[in-house]
C-alpha positions as semicolon CSV with decimal commas, in nm:
position;residue;x (nm);y (nm);z (nm)
1;M;-1,181;-4,361;-3,422
2;D;-1,564;-4,402;-3,379
3;R;-1,810;-4,087;-3,418
4;R;-1,864;-4,075;-3,034
5;S;-1,508;-4,024;-2,967
6;F;-1,450;-3,789;-3,211
7;L;-1,769;-3,586;-3,107
8;A;-1,648;-3,586;-2,741
9;G;-1,288;-3,495;-2,819
10;A;-1,424;-3,202;-3,053
11;A;-1,696;-3,070;-2,743
12;A;-1,369;-3,088;-2,508
13;L;-1,133;-2,859;-2,745
14;T;-1,437;-2,633;-2,797
15;L;-1,448;-2,626;-2,400
16;A;-1,075;-2,601;-2,360
17;A;-1,039;-2,318;-2,635
18;P;-1,213;-2,001;-2,442
19;A;-1,041;-2,095;-2,124
20;R;-0,715;-2,039;-2,274
21;A;-0,842;-1,724;-2,474
22;E;-0,929;-1,569;-2,121
23;T;-0,571;-1,584;-2,032
24;V;-0,369;-1,295;-2,121
25;K;-0,016;-1,217;-2,037
26;V;0,049;-0,841;-1,946
27;R;0,394;-0,690;-1,905
28;I;0,379;-0,476;-1,622
29;G;0,639;-0,173;-1,531
30;V;0,704;-0,047;-1,170
31;G;0,937;0,195;-1,022
32;G;1,020;0,051;-0,698
33;K;0,762;-0,251;-0,601
34;P;0,838;-0,302;-0,223
35;L;0,720;0,097;-0,188
36;L;0,403;0,142;-0,032
37;Y;0,326;0,399;-0,332
38;Y;0,310;0,070;-0,537
39;L;0,152;-0,154;-0,272
40;P;-0,189;-0,209;-0,460
41;L;0,021;-0,380;-0,729
42;T;0,188;-0,622;-0,471
43;I;-0,164;-0,703;-0,344
44;A;-0,333;-0,769;-0,699
45;E;-0,032;-1,030;-0,767
46;R;-0,016;-1,184;-0,389
47;K;-0,403;-1,236;-0,321
48;G;-0,453;-1,394;-0,658
49;F;-0,655;-1,115;-0,826
50;F;-0,458;-1,118;-1,126
51;T;-0,480;-1,495;-1,162
52;A;-0,861;-1,475;-1,100
53;E;-0,920;-1,231;-1,378
54;G;-0,729;-1,444;-1,630
55;V;-0,387;-1,205;-1,625
56;E;-0,069;-1,364;-1,604
57;A;0,111;-1,028;-1,529
58;D;0,494;-1,017;-1,572
59;I;0,621;-0,749;-1,352
60;N;0,935;-0,552;-1,411
61;D;1,057;-0,362;-1,168
62;F;1,265;-0,051;-1,291
63;G;1,378;0,125;-0,954
64;G;1,228;0,424;-1,041
65;G;0,919;0,573;-1,211
66;A;1,135;0,747;-1,488
67;R;1,258;0,400;-1,604
68;S;0,937;0,271;-1,580
69;L;0,800;0,508;-1,809
70;Q;1,099;0,473;-2,062
71;A;1,003;0,117;-2,077
72;L;0,652;0,158;-2,167
73;I;0,758;0,424;-2,458
74;G;1,003;0,173;-2,573
75;G;0,769;-0,078;-2,588
76;S;0,962;-0,326;-2,333
77;V;0,637;-0,323;-2,136
78;D;0,245;-0,283;-2,178
79;M;0,119;-0,112;-1,874
80;V;0,278;0,102;-1,573
81;T;0,197;0,141;-1,207
82;G;0,354;0,504;-1,207
83;A;0,310;0,858;-1,129
84;Y;-0,010;1,054;-1,298
85;E;0,210;1,329;-1,404
86;H;0,383;1,105;-1,654
87;T;0,048;1,120;-1,828
88;I;0,052;1,496;-1,877
89;R;0,424;1,507;-1,968
90;M;0,353;1,224;-2,223
91;Q;0,060;1,424;-2,395
92;A;0,301;1,745;-2,433
93;K;0,533;1,542;-2,615
94;G;0,262;1,401;-2,846
95;Q;0,205;1,068;-2,672
96;D;-0,110;0,942;-2,584
97;V;-0,067;0,806;-2,246
98;R;-0,374;0,770;-2,029
99;A;-0,417;0,664;-1,671
100;V;-0,691;0,387;-1,658
101;C;-0,710;0,337;-1,252
102;E;-0,611;0,567;-0,988
103;L;-0,418;0,384;-0,703
104;G;-0,311;0,670;-0,459
105;R;-0,524;0,960;-0,370
106;Y;-0,210;1,104;-0,224
107;P;0,158;1,133;-0,283
108;A;0,273;0,981;0,064
109;I;0,603;1,105;-0,037
110;V;0,810;1,248;0,257
111;I;1,070;1,535;0,248
112;A;1,318;1,482;0,517
113;V;1,689;1,562;0,627
114;R;1,948;1,378;0,798
115;K;1,905;1,425;1,176
116;D;2,250;1,589;1,241
117;L;2,125;1,843;1,018
118;A;1,803;1,932;1,160
119;Q;1,906;2,249;1,282
120;T;2,028;2,388;0,994
121;V;1,763;2,263;0,765
122;K;1,453;2,358;0,885
123;S;1,235;2,397;0,586
124;P;1,262;2,352;0,213
125;A;1,437;2,672;0,168
126;D;1,718;2,530;0,366
127;L;1,792;2,236;0,087
128;K;2,031;2,474;-0,149
129;G;2,302;2,259;-0,202
130;R;2,236;1,974;0,021
131;K;2,279;1,637;-0,197
132;I;1,910;1,466;-0,180
133;G;1,810;1,118;-0,244
134;V;1,536;1,038;-0,456
135;T;1,422;0,698;-0,607
136;A;1,532;0,834;-0,931
137;P;1,605;1,163;-1,120
138;G;1,262;1,230;-1,296
139;S;1,041;1,043;-1,070
140;S;0,769;1,145;-0,863
141;T;1,014;1,178;-0,549
142;A;1,247;1,417;-0,757
143;L;0,927;1,630;-0,864
144;A;0,812;1,648;-0,508
145;V;1,120;1,793;-0,360
146;Q;1,188;2,018;-0,647
147;Y;0,832;2,171;-0,603
148;A;0,865;2,212;-0,265
149;M;1,212;2,418;-0,310
150;I;1,048;2,613;-0,560
151;K;0,769;2,735;-0,324
152;A;1,041;2,793;-0,086
153;G;1,203;3,051;-0,335
154;L;1,455;2,816;-0,478
155;K;1,512;2,708;-0,808
156;A;1,487;2,324;-0,912
157;T;1,840;2,307;-0,982
158;D;1,958;2,431;-0,651
159;A;2,052;2,109;-0,540
160;P;2,190;1,804;-0,687
161;L;1,923;1,465;-0,679
162;I;2,099;1,194;-0,627
163;G;1,907;0,835;-0,759
164;V;1,905;0,577;-0,458
165;G;1,624;0,344;-0,584
166;G;1,329;0,198;-0,397
167;G;1,448;-0,027;-0,127
168;A;1,746;-0,112;0,103
169;G;1,978;0,119;-0,098
170;A;1,799;0,422;-0,007
171;I;1,807;0,339;0,357
172;A;2,188;0,267;0,312
173;A;2,273;0,590;0,116
174;M;2,136;0,783;0,432
175;K;2,294;0,604;0,700
176;K;2,621;0,626;0,518
177;G;2,599;1,011;0,492
178;E;2,596;0,965;0,125
179;I;2,310;1,187;0,117
180;E;2,198;1,512;0,365
181;A;1,822;1,485;0,255
182;I;1,567;1,236;0,097
183;S;1,214;1,245;-0,077
184;H;1,090;0,941;-0,067
185;L;0,840;0,690;0,065
186;D;0,754;0,417;0,332
187;P;0,837;0,187;0,432
188;V;1,200;0,342;0,351
189;I;1,107;0,649;0,562
190;A;0,909;0,463;0,829
191;K;1,266;0,261;0,915
192;L;1,476;0,565;0,873
193;E;1,256;0,760;1,112
194;A;1,233;0,492;1,349
195;D;1,625;0,454;1,356
196;G;1,631;0,814;1,455
197;D;1,835;0,904;1,142
198;I;1,588;1,183;0,966
199;A;1,406;1,477;1,086
200;I;1,074;1,492;0,846
201;L;1,018;1,848;0,675
202;I;0,695;1,750;0,459
203;D;0,467;1,472;0,487
204;T;0,201;1,408;0,215
205;R;0,086;1,072;0,339
206;T;-0,231;1,272;0,457
207;E;-0,471;1,476;0,305
208;A;-0,353;1,748;0,555
209;G;0,043;1,750;0,448
210;T;-0,109;1,688;0,069
211;R;-0,312;2,033;0,047
212;A;-0,019;2,214;0,251
213;L;0,247;2,144;0,004
214;F;0,010;2,115;-0,360
215;G;-0,262;2,345;-0,220
216;G;-0,500;2,053;-0,277
217;P;-0,599;1,710;-0,378
218;N;-0,288;1,510;-0,594
219;P;-0,317;1,185;-0,743
220;A;-0,021;1,007;-0,700
221;A;0,021;0,629;-0,843
222;V;-0,211;0,541;-1,140
223;V;-0,220;0,234;-1,392
224;Y;-0,166;0,400;-1,717
225;T;-0,093;0,269;-2,092
226;K;-0,050;0,414;-2,425
227;Q;-0,406;0,465;-2,578
228;D;-0,353;0,257;-2,910
229;W;-0,258;-0,050;-2,643
230;I;-0,620;0,004;-2,481
231;E;-0,782;0,018;-2,821
232;H;-0,607;-0,313;-2,923
233;H;-0,622;-0,467;-2,583
234;A;-0,958;-0,355;-2,439
235;V;-1,001;-0,691;-2,273
236;A;-0,656;-0,699;-2,146
237;T;-0,717;-0,372;-2,002
238;Q;-1,052;-0,425;-1,835
239;K;-0,889;-0,764;-1,696
240;V;-0,610;-0,585;-1,539
241;V;-0,817;-0,272;-1,396
242;N;-1,062;-0,541;-1,236
243;A;-0,746;-0,672;-1,043
244;F;-0,651;-0,351;-0,954
245;V;-1,002;-0,270;-0,790
246;K;-1,022;-0,559;-0,603
247;A;-0,669;-0,489;-0,474
248;L;-0,814;-0,122;-0,341
249;K;-1,136;-0,277;-0,205
250;W;-0,924;-0,533;-0,046
251;L;-0,717;-0,240;0,116
252;A;-1,028;-0,037;0,208
253;S;-1,098;-0,301;0,487
254;A;-0,758;-0,454;0,553
255;T;-0,544;-0,411;0,854
256;P;-0,183;-0,300;0,850
257;E;-0,107;-0,647;0,999
258;E;-0,332;-0,827;0,708
259;V;-0,114;-0,654;0,461
260;A;0,252;-0,733;0,638
261;D;0,093;-1,093;0,593
262;T;0,021;-1,080;0,240
263;V;0,358;-0,906;0,121
264;P;0,680;-1,080;0,078
265;P;0,880;-1,076;0,401
266;A;1,168;-0,909;0,234
267;Y;0,937;-0,578;0,206
268;H;0,948;-0,564;0,599
269;F;1,324;-0,499;0,579
270;G;1,395;-0,710;0,860
271;D;1,110;-0,530;1,099
272;R;0,781;-0,660;1,069
273;P;0,637;-0,431;1,366
274;L;0,803;-0,136;1,153
275;Y;0,621;-0,219;0,813
276;V;0,292;-0,252;1,020
277;Q;0,320;0,107;1,141
278;A;0,440;0,203;0,787
279;V;0,125;0,058;0,626
280;K;-0,082;0,206;0,895
281;N;0,066;0,535;0,826
282;S;0,000;0,505;0,490
283;L;-0,346;0,327;0,445
284;E;-0,529;0,663;0,405
285;S;-0,335;0,730;0,108
286;Y;-0,537;0,451;-0,162
287;S;-0,759;0,554;-0,360
288;R;-1,112;0,489;-0,282
289;T;-1,291;0,511;-0,607
290;G;-0,990;0,408;-0,859
291;I;-1,062;0,771;-1,034
292;P;-0,865;1,096;-0,967
293;S;-1,061;1,405;-0,909
294;Q;-1,078;1,702;-1,166
295;E;-0,919;1,930;-0,881
296;G;-0,642;1,661;-0,822
297;M;-0,591;1,630;-1,196
298;A;-0,542;2,022;-1,223
299;S;-0,296;2,012;-0,914
300;V;-0,059;1,782;-1,095
301;L;-0,097;1,977;-1,405
302;D;0,017;2,309;-1,197
303;L;0,317;2,128;-1,068
304;V;0,468;1,972;-1,400
305;R;0,422;2,354;-1,531
306;T;0,577;2,494;-1,241
307;L;0,885;2,252;-1,262
308;D;0,903;2,239;-1,640
309;P;0,922;2,554;-1,845
310;E;0,853;2,358;-2,200
311;L;0,494;2,288;-2,012
312;Q;0,414;2,633;-1,929
313;G;0,271;2,708;-2,291
314;A;0,151;2,363;-2,374
315;K;-0,171;2,298;-2,407
316;I;-0,303;2,041;-2,218
317;D;-0,630;1,813;-2,234
318;L;-0,657;1,658;-1,896
319;A;-0,972;1,474;-2,004
320;T;-0,735;1,291;-2,245
321;T;-0,510;1,195;-1,972
322;L;-0,781;0,931;-1,800
323;D;-0,966;0,676;-1,965
324;D;-1,199;0,608;-1,671
325;R;-1,434;0,354;-1,857
326;F;-1,296;0,054;-1,720
327;V;-1,289;0,183;-1,354
328;K;-1,667;0,229;-1,393
329;R;-1,728;-0,083;-1,541
330;A;-1,499;-0,280;-1,228
331;M;-1,656;-0,096;-0,973
332;G;-2,009;-0,177;-1,095
């Protein structure tokens, strides 16, 4: 090989090396990917925002938020799109888990009863003894209905919670009569409502509905991970947050029809117009800033303290449940 060929080859290798270094593989857990609660994740994936940021996203759907959290603690995923309250629970257990980007500013959870029971079950106070479907026990859908029951004068244990997953299985459980009430999200709720299967008791897809149940804002889905992972993978964290911020900005101006065109057709549950309506119902719930408000974080702390006696006396520093440096850079 002559000197010119050698130098040309060396230059090519030098240019190629950074390109390879720029791509990072990140394992992301989620608890029911088709749900609109997690829509920013699907948008980041389908619109190519992860790829544009140099992220090879390995997305693992565990069907429920509590299972995603377990996967993070167990080390089988690096980051999770899940409920903000998980960061508080983990701090109480000595685990430093932090949100790095807010995805949902309202929970968008709907609590409903089977239509034939609507005259009997008129409020959460009437849910005692009723079989309630949730995505998974311990998930945000479970916590929301338990909180509603406590506010209505019941105990969190006064009704059995049944995990029905985040997709078609949840719809089937209601239609087959396996559950009497449900605490769930769109598009599952939209499908059941359109088919006349449910009567809605509480709706947190809007600010008004969120304040009615929680007394203030209540951040929902966030991207969270272990603090030591952030410290060792700051570049990867920034890339992932950049992709999610792009997804949030896209959603802020997208039409429901554009969203329906972007997600996998299977997410429509065989009814595209219904999915479009479900998106319309939920678009207000997505974060505009990527950062939860202090009032909202305090509201979530109140929720988990109410539900978990072990947390009532625990010292929680809300400032260490959030690392907003990456969002601030991404928002620029």
